[in-house]
N, C-alpha and C positions, 0 to 999 in steps of 0.2 A: 289586712289579711282577713277573708271572711271564716268566721268560726264556724262550729258545726250547726249551729242555728241561725246563721246569717245567709239568708237565700238571695241569688240575684234575681232582679226584674228588670224589665224594659218598660220604661213609661211613655206614654204619648197621651195626646189630648183631641177629643171632638166633642162638639156640642157643649162645650164649657165643662165637660167631664175628665177628670183625671183617672185615666184607666193605666193597666199594667197587665202583661203577660209575664210567666216564669221565663228567665233568660234561657234555659235548655230548650224552649219552644221558639225563640227567635232566630231568623237567618238572616235578614238584613233590612235595610229601609232605602227605598228607591223612589226618585220623582215619580208622580202620577201623570205620565203624558197622556196621549189619546189611548183611551181602552178599546179594544176589541169587542164586538158584539158577540154574546154567545148564546146559543140555543138553549135558554134557562128560563122558566117559569117564575123562579124566585124573585119578587120585585127589588129584593135588597141586593141581588146580585148586579152590579152595575156594569160589569164587563169584565174582560180578562186583560191582563198585562204581560207582555212578553219578557220573560225572564230567561235570557241566552238560550232562546229556542224552546222553552217549556211555556205553554199557555196557563197561566194562574188565575183562577177566579178572584175578583175583588168583591168584598161586600161592604156596604155602607150601614154602619151599626145605628145610624139615625133612623133608618127605615126599618131595620129589626125592632128598635124600641119605640117605633111610631112618634119620633120627634120631628120637629121643623126641619127641612134641608134648605140650607142656604150655599150660596157660592163659598168656596174656599179659595182664597188668594193664591197661596203655594201648597196645594195638596201634596202629600206623599203617601206612599203605600207601604205599611208593615207586612213583611213576609213573614208568617208564622210556619211552623211545623208540627205535627202531632201524628203519631202512628203511622209514620212515614208518607203523610199526606200534607201537600202544600196549599195554604190560603193567604190571600191578601186581605188587608183591613185598612180601608182609607181613614187618613188622620190629617187633622189640621196642623199639628206640630208634634214632634218628638220631644219628650221631657228628659231624655237619658236615662241611662243604665244606673240602677241604685241598689242598694242593700236593704234588708229589713230582717227584723227576728221573727221567724217563722213561729215562735212560742206566743208572740203576741197578735197572731192574725186572728180578726174577728170574723168568724165564719157566719153565714146566714143560711136560712132553709125558707124553702117556699111550699106552700099547700099544693100547687098544682103538680100534675104527674110529669108535666113536660120537663126536661133537663133545663135549667135556667144558665144563661150566659154569666151571670153576675154570681160569683161564689163567696165573695167578702172582701175584707180591707185590710190594709197594712200601712202601718207608719213609715216612710221614706227615713233612712238613716241619715242622710245627707242635709235635709232641709225640714223634716219634720211633717211634712204635708201628709195628710191621710189619703191613699189611693185606693181606687176600687179594683179588685181583682177579677180579671176574666176567666171563664173556665175554656181552656183549650178543647178538651173532650165535648163540651156543649157546642163550640163554634163549628166543629168539623162535622157534627149531628144536626146542623141546621137543614131544614127540609129543603129538598130540591137544589141543593148547593153541589155543583159538580166538583170532584175531588182529583187532583194530580198528583202521582207518586213523586215522592222527594228523592232524586238520585243520590243526593249527599248522604242520606241515611244507609243506601245500599255500599256505598264507597267506604264509609266509615265501618260498618259492620264487617265487610271482607278485609280491610286492613289489620283491623284489631285481630281478626281471626288468622290472619296469614303470619302476623309477628308475634302471635301469641301473646297479646298485652296483658300485662299483669293487672290484678284489679285495682291496685292503689294508683295505677297509671291513669287516672281518669282522662276523658276527653275535655278539651277546654276550647271554647270558642274564640276563633282568631278572625280579624279584621284584616281583609288583604286590600292592598291599595296599590297605585302605580304613580310615581313621579317621573314623568317622561318614560324613559325605557328602563328605569330601576323599580323593581318591586319591593314592596315591604309588607310585614305583618305585625301584629301588635294584639295584644291581649284585648278581646272585645270588652271585657269588665272593666277596663280601665279608661274606656272611652265614655265621655259623657253623652255626646251624641254626635251625629254626622250632619253636614249641611251640604245643600247642593244650591240654593239660591239666597245669594247674598252678594252684597256691593262693597268692596273695600273703599274705605274713605281715608283721606289724608289726615295724618296726625303728627304731631310733634316727635312722637315716639318713633316714627318711620325712620329707621337707621339700621344698618347691619343686616341681620336676617327678618327683621321685623318690616312688614310691607305697609302697616298702617293698622286700621280697626275696623271691626263689622259690628252691625247692630245686631245683637242676640236677646230678644225678650226685653228690649229697652236698656241693654247694658253695651256700652262700647267696648268689644274685647280685641285686644292686640291680637294680630295676625303674624305667625311665623312660617317661613319657607322651610318646611320639613327637610327637604333635601339639601339645602344650603346648611341647615343647622346641623346635619349629619356630615358635612365637609364633602358632598357626593358632586356638588355643582349647583346650579341655580336654575329655578324656574322662571321662565319669562312670563311676562303678564298674559300672554295668550295660552298658557300651559297650564294654569291652575284653574279648574272648574269646581272642584268641591272642597271640602275641609272637614276635619274632626276637631271637637272640642274635648280637653282635659280639663278636669276640675282640681285646684289646688287650694290649701287652705287660704292662700293669699287672694285668689280669684280663678277667672277662667284664662284659658290661653286657646286660641284656633290654630290649627297645622294645616297649611296648603298643601293640596295633592292634586295631581293631574285627574284621577279617577278612583273611586271607592268600588272594587271588585266586587267582593262578596263577604260573607262570613260564613266560615267553615269551622268544624270541630276537628282537632288533631290531638294526638297524644304527645305528651312532653318528650317521649323517646324518639319523635320523628324529627326534632329539631337538631340539627348538625352543628358542633362547635366548629369555630372557623379560627384561624392565626389571628393575633391581635394586630399585625402589621397589614393585614389584608384592606383595611378601612382606616380613615384618618382619625376617627373617634371611637375605637373599639369599644369604650366603656358603655355607649349607648345602644349595644347589640348584645342579644343572647346566643345569637349564631345564624344559620340560615335553614329555610325549609325548603326541600325540593318540592318542584310543582307536581311531581307523582303523588306527593302526600296531599294534594289539595284537589285533583282532577281539573286544575285551570291551567291547561297546557296552552303555551302561547310562543308564536316564533319571536317574541321580545325577549323573553327570559326563561331561564330553566329554574330559577330558584327565587326565593323571597329572603330578603334580609328581615329577620325578626328583631324588632324593637325591645328594649327593655324600658318598660313603663316607667319603673321605679327610678331608673337612671334619668329617665327623659324628665321626669317632675323634679327631679333634683338638681336638673341643670341650672347653673347661676342665671343665665340669661332667661329661661324660661319662668323662673321664681321672680325674677325683678319684674317682667313684665305682666304677670299675673297679679302682681301688686298694683298695676297700673290700670285696672278695670275702671271705668266711668259709667256714669249713669245719664240719662238724655237721650235727645235724639241723634245729635252728631256735634264734632266740633270739639277741639282741645280745649276749649274755655269753659266747658261743662264738666265740672269734676265731680266725683263721688264723695259725699261726706257722711261720716258717722260720727255720732255723738258717743263721748266717752267721759269719764269724770278724770279730773286731774287732782292731784293731791290738795285736800281741803275740800272735795266735793263739787268742784265748779265745772259745770258741763262746758264742753268746748269742741269745735268742729275739728274733726280729723280730715287732714287732707295730705296729698301727695307732695313729697319734695324730690327734686331731681338734684343729685349731688354731683360734684366735679372737683377736679385738681384746681387750686388756686396756690394759696400758700398753705398747704393742707388741704384736706377735704372740707368743701364749703356745699350750702344748700340754698336752694331758692325754691320757692313755691312752684310747683309744676303748671300750676294754672295761668301763671305769667308767661309760659313759654310756647309761642304761636308756631314756631318752626325751629328745627335743628338743621344747620347746613355745614356741609364739610368745609374747610378752610381751604379754598383752591388757588391756583396759579392765577386766575382772572380777576383776583382782589387786587388792584393796582396799590402799591405803597407810596403814598404822596406825603407822609410826615413820620419820619423815622423818630423824631425827637418826643413827641406827645403822645397822649393816649389814642389819639384818633390814626388809625391805621390806613384807611382807605375806604372805597364803596364797591358794592357789587349790585348787581341788577338781576332780580329774580321774577320770573312771570310777570314782566313789564312793571316791577316796582323797584325803586332804588332804595338801598339799605346801607347807610352809613355803617362802617365796623369799627368798633371801639376795642381797643386792647384792655381786656378787665385786669390783668395782671399790673399793667403800668398804671391804671386809674386807682386801684386799691391798695398796692404795697409797693409802686414806684419802680417795679424790675420788669424788664422785657421777658415775655416768655420764650421759650425755645420751640420752635414749630416742629413738629412731628406729624406722622400720619394720623395720629389720634386728635390733632387739633380740630375743634369744632367751633361753631358760630350759634350761640342762642340768641335768638330773635324775639323780640318783645315788641309791643305795640302802645304806643302813647298818643293820644288825640289824632288816630288815624294814620299816624306815621310810625314806621317801622325803624328800629335800631337794632343792630347786631353787637353781641359782645363775644369776643373770641376767647376761648378758654383752652388749656393745654390739653385737656381730656375728660370725657365723661365717666362717670362711676357707676352709678344706679339710679333707679326710680323707687322710693320707699316711702310708707306712710310715716307720717311724724305722730310720734306716740304723746308727745309733750312739746308745747313751744312757749317758755318762759322768756321773759325780757328784763335784762339788768337794768339797775339805774342807769342813767347817761349824766355823764359828768362835763361840765363846760360847754353845755348846751348853747349858751348866748354868744359864746366866743366862736363858734364854728360858723362856716358856711353852710348853706341847705345841702350842697353836695358833699361835704364831708360828715354832716350828720346822717345823711342817706347811708353813706359807706361804713359809719362806726355807728350802727344802730343800736348794737349790743342785745339783738335778738338772737335767740339760741333755739335749737331743735333736737329733740331726743329721737334718734333714728334707729331703727332696727329691733331686734328682739332676742332675748336670751343672750347668748355669748358675744353677739354683734351689736349689742347697745353702744350708741356713742352720741355724745352731744357735739353738734357742729354748730358754726356762727351761720347766721342766715342773712342773706343779701337779698333786699328787695330792689330787684332789678328795673322795675316800672319806675320806682321812685328815683334810682340812679340815673336812669336816661332822662327823666324829665328834668332833673337837677342840672346834668351835663348839657343838656340842649340849650337850658336858660343861660348857663355860664357861658357857652361858645357864642350865644346871641348878643351877649353885652359888648357894645363898642369899646375897642380898645384906646 
């Protein structure tokens, strides 16, 4: 929660500069398509953008500051408002909404009489980066910039006056979005950024509500289907065009939507409560917002489901996926590692573990898992007595499937809807291990290895299965020590044993 001195800001970047505007001046971020020409003499006014029937002038701050102008691969436009006027700012990327302590704002002064657009700097509370603050008052006073009146300011003023809004019921920015025909709203201050140009890449975590990962600033961020997460249906691959990112202590998660509509300001009193039985997951919602409160009337909906951002960030699936953020260009094999100190001061690489049920909860390094497949009926069972169950063909590749329960503890597993197949790769060959059920993806805080007894008397397969490796998983009250199975080592030993002539 923001304290009295914690103000909200929207961050963006252009020409290598980290810039920000006060949150109350931000309306939305929209992709910069073809700009309309405007009869304007100011060279920094590069055109106008059609914002739902309103022509908003767009300025390029690089020209204002006499900096080099180069092509931007995926330009966006930040729509700001000040004194009931709208203005668009060209940007290379949006760095998200953040808070900062107003008491620690470093103000600057200039000798010139002209009102400068740079008014100081502030340190972000999320990552500690020092950001340059822009003056909204100076931006709308730039010479020869045509100004468009903001209709949202009129609406908010008339709504507050009509309802006699009390002073402590302050207007809050809400991000409006749509998933197919269902409209949602969420506190804009809870959103790190919105995305419109991205490619969803396949990942081993693509299961359930997760569709894969996207590359955001060099991080491979898990992507969730918002509509499916809320239990209201599923977005097909052609239905999601945009996404928004939320930031958790464990990492980032992206939520897929069909379209980000707008950012409006509403009063909390405008949100109407709804019966808990009206939606499958009532804990994820604060209520509904009539479209009359937003002035975004549509034939598709008469209201917006207001998401509870705190409940969304507390969802177990969201938390697990946030911990699966990876770094690198792409692919499940490139994992994020951070150094931390073990007891005794030894540095060690921290890596994610995928946990699953076997004979109790068991862990495997997540970097080993190339794919996770459902255990379907198309896997023919041809050996009921041994660990080898059968074989499946996926995308032109044959994958032998081994029952990990039979191999490790000598007992057949009971197949359920949760049964999955963990696919590993050895020497360019794939092997799948059938497991009863997946549990989570979490970072290992510590990976000790106990002494191994009777090593010379055991086969390489038994040595791989009984490695005595452990992993400390979880934080606070959820800390537990789990056995670790090196599935790549087990797969290699199992293959070698099967290839020995009888």
